[in-house]
N, C-alpha and C positions, 0 to 999 in steps of 0.2 A: 407477652412480657412489657413491662414498663419502659423498657429501652428501647423497645421498638417505636414508641408512641412520639409524636411529633414536640418541638419545642416552638414557643410562638412568643414573638416580642411586639409589643404595644406601644406606638409614638401618637400621643395625645398633643392637641394644640389647637390654636384658632386658626394657622396655615392661613394666614390673612396679610400677604402671601404665602404659600410653600415654595421653598428655596433649597439651593445646593448644600445649605447647612443642614437641613432636616435629612435631605438623601444621603450625605455624607454619615451622618449619626445611624441612619437606619443601615447601611449596605456596611457598614463596621460591626453593628452589633450582629448583621447578620451571618457574616463569617467570623466573628470572634467567638460567638455564643454557638455556633451551629444552628441557627434557627431555619425552620421550615418557610416560616412566611413572617412577614413583618406587617401587621394592621396598622394603619393611619386612621388614627379617627378624629375626624373633625370635630372640636366643641359646638355644640349647640349654642346654650347659654350659661357661660362659667361665671360661678358666683362671685369673683371677683373683678367683673366686668360688668358696667352698667347695660341694660337692656339699648340696643340701638347702636352700640360703638363699633361693632363688628358689621364686614359685609355680608350680605345675605348669605345665608345658610348654603343655598344651591350654587351659589358661586363660589364660596370656598370649596365645596364638596367637588364642583367640576375642575378646579385649578387643581386641586389634589390627583383627581384622576388621570388629568394632563400630564402631571408631573412624575405620575408612577409608572404609566400604559408601557412604556419599552422594559419595565423589571418584573418577571411573573412571580417572583417571591414577594412583592409588595401588592397589599390588597386594599382598597378603601374600606373602611366599616362606618355604615350609618347608625351604629348603636346608639350616640349621643342627640344625632340629627332626628332621628324618628321618634323621641319619646318627648315629654314637656322636661322642662328644667326647673329650678337649676341642677346643674350635673355636676357629681363627684367623682372622682376616681375610685375610690371604694365600690360604688355603686356599677360603675361600667366596668369594672374588672369581675365583676360578679356576673354581670347580664353576659361577657363574653367567654367565661368559663363555662357558664349553659349551654353557651351558641355551639362551643367547640369543647364536647367532651371529650373528645380523643386526643385531647392535647396533655401533653405531661407535666411541661414546664413553663410557666409565664415569666416573662421579662419585661418589666416598665421602664422603657427609656427616657431619659431624663437629663438636660444639662444640669452642671453643678450649681447654677444661679437657682434651678427651683427646690435641686436637695436643700439647699440653706434655710428654706421656708419649710421644709417639711412636717416639722412639728406642728404648724398652724393648719395642716391640711384637715381635712374630716377623716378621722378614724385611722391613723396612721397605723395602727396594730391590725386593723383590719386589712391595710393594703399590704401590709408584710407578711399578712397570713395566706395571701391570694398570688403575690409576685415579687419576684427577686427585680432589686432596683438595680439598672444597669446606668451609668452613671458616667458622663463625658465632661471630664475635668476643664475646669476652666480658672486660669492662674491668678484673674482679677479678682475672682470672687471666690476662696477658698473654705471649705466647709470644716467646722468643729467635728469632725466624724465620732471622735470619742465622747464628747458632749452628748450628740444623738444618740449613740450606743448606750450612753450609761441611762438614757431618758427610756430607750427603746431597746432593751437588749437582744431581741430576735433578729436587730438589725446587723450586728456584728456577721452573723450567717446569710445574710440576703442582700447585700450589698456586692458588685462586681464594677470595676473601672474599665471604662472602654477606651481604646487607643485611637480616638478619632480626632483628626485634626483641629484645630481651635478654629473658631469663625468668630469675625470680627464684624461681622453686621447684624442686624436683628430685622424683623418685618417691620417695624416700626421707621427704620433705616429706607426699606425699600418704598414704602409708601410716600414717604418724605421724597425721596428721589422723583417719584414718578410727578408728584404735584410740582417738584421744580423743574420739570422736562429734561431730569437727567436719563441717560439707558439704565438697563437692567441687565445687559448682556453679561453672561457668565456670572449672574449672581442669582437667576432663577432659570430654570429648563425655559428653551425658546417658546415651545407651548404656552406654558404659563405667562410669558409676555406678551406672547399675540392675545389670549385670554382678556388680559388687562387692559391692553389697547384698544381692543373691539369692544368691550363694553363698557368703557371709560371710567374703571374704578381709579380710587386715590386721587382721581383729577380736583376734587373738591375735599375739604376738610372733614372727617369721617369721624367725629365725636373726639376729637384728638384737641 
């Protein structure tokens, strides 16, 4: 029976570094949507970022693993790290669906700032055929969902709102804090901060 098959969430991003905002979004989605797993997918080479502006892929994967190690429902996926780029969401979802054929429903987790630019993504209709968008609202960047639904009619039935807490900082803010010698406590998991300090990440301007 399809009802017995699991539901998975996908949270993609640079994770440079992963922080509590990512974890809050993933845990909210897990509970609210009844997800068996949330796959954290570090980007290999996102098409919107210049090559060399991200920390090394293995460093970002290691930080994600450190951030999620205490939650058995969270899983690191290397689907974008172990293939050549540039990487697009529509292709990543197709690979994950082939990798996990037992999954009944897929949910792609994102902040409303990303939904705002959804029409500029590679093959939005292809994304919506494969997954429901689970959106964390951001009051400072409201999206005209009506206009998006007019352009992509299937979006109306493929979008859910998450009751996730607002996040007032970004990974860019955290990298700046490291360069300024400021603490990361209560912004990232302790193991992530330890990794950043031990490996000297973000101490120099990293393509910004």
